[in-house]
N, C-alpha and C positions, 0 to 999 in steps of 0.2 A: 393481540398476537397469541398464537397457540403456544403455551408453555412447553408442550412436548417437542415442538420444533426447535426451540431454543436449546434443548438438552441434546440434540442430535446434530453436532457440528458436521459440516461438509468437509471431507478431507481433500483440501486443495493440492496436496503434495502429489496425489496420484492421478490428477486430472489435468487436461490442458485448460487454459483459461476459458476457452469457448465452452468446453464441457461443463466446467464449474459454473459459468454464468447460466447455462441452460438448466442445470440442476437447481440452482437458486431460483430461477424464474418459475420452474415447475412447482417447486415447494410453495412459492408465493401464491401462485394460482390455486393450488390445493387449499391453502389457508383461506383465501378469499372465498372459494366455493363453500368451505365448511362454515365460514362466518355467515354467509348469506343464508345457508340452510338453517343454521341455528336461529337466525332472526326470523325466518319464516315459521319455524317450529315454535318460537316464543310468541308468535302472533303480533309482532310489532307492526305498526302502521307504516305505509310507504315513506312518510317523512322520516321516521326513525330509522328505517332501513337505509335511506339516503345518507343520513348522518353517520351511521355505522360504516357504510361503504367509504365515505370520505375518510373516516378515521382509519380504516383498514388500508386505504391507499397511502395515507400519511406514514403508516408503519412500513409499507412497501418502499416508499421513497427513502425513509430513514435507513432501511436495510441496504438499499442500493448505495446510499452515500457511505455507509460503513464499509461496504465491499470496495468501493472506489478508493476510499482512504487507505484501507489495508493494502490494496494493490499498489498505490502510490508509495506507501511506506516501504513495501518490499523492493520496489524499483530504486528508491533513494538509498536504501541500505546496500543494495547490490552495486550501485554506482559509487558509494563511499568505499566499499571494499575494493572496487576496481581502481579507484584513485589512490588508495593506500598501497596497493600492489605496484602501481606505476611509480609512486614516490619511492618505494623501497628499491625498485630496480634502478632508478636514477641514482639513488644514494650508493648502491653497490657499484654501479658503473663509475661514479666519481671516486670511490675508494680505490677501485682498480687503477684508474688513471693516476691517482696520487701515488700509489705504490710503485707504478711502473716508471714514473718520471723522477728525475732528481728533485730533491726537496726544495731547492731554490727556484725552480722553474714553474712551480704551480702556485698560483695566487688564488685566494678565496674570491669568489665573485661578489661584486657589490650589489646592493639592492637598488636597482634602477627604478626611478619613479617614486621612491620612498625616501623619507628623511633619514639620513645617516649622520648622527651627531659627531662621528669621528672624522668626517671629511669636511674640510674648510673650503 
């Protein structure tokens, strides 16, 4: 893998996902072309070139996996935030209901389907 490419992160904040993927793909193709050219310049035999191409492809697959993992992590984080916001809204609504009704008319909900040691 080209160390210069590692030091140049792609700013995914300013790109759509498709643009980001296309930019990553172009960089990978450029790396592959440079690697093949370096092999030709080094005078390696075709078998060594094949091995180097397989190694380069493995690096490409590794990069794709990292990108997919990062995308999945971002989606999970967004969903966690969304769930936390919904839970907060439910708690606020429950608090409003409790404050609006007389104190003896509101009972705490029981945990359905879960063991409750206080209920016989």
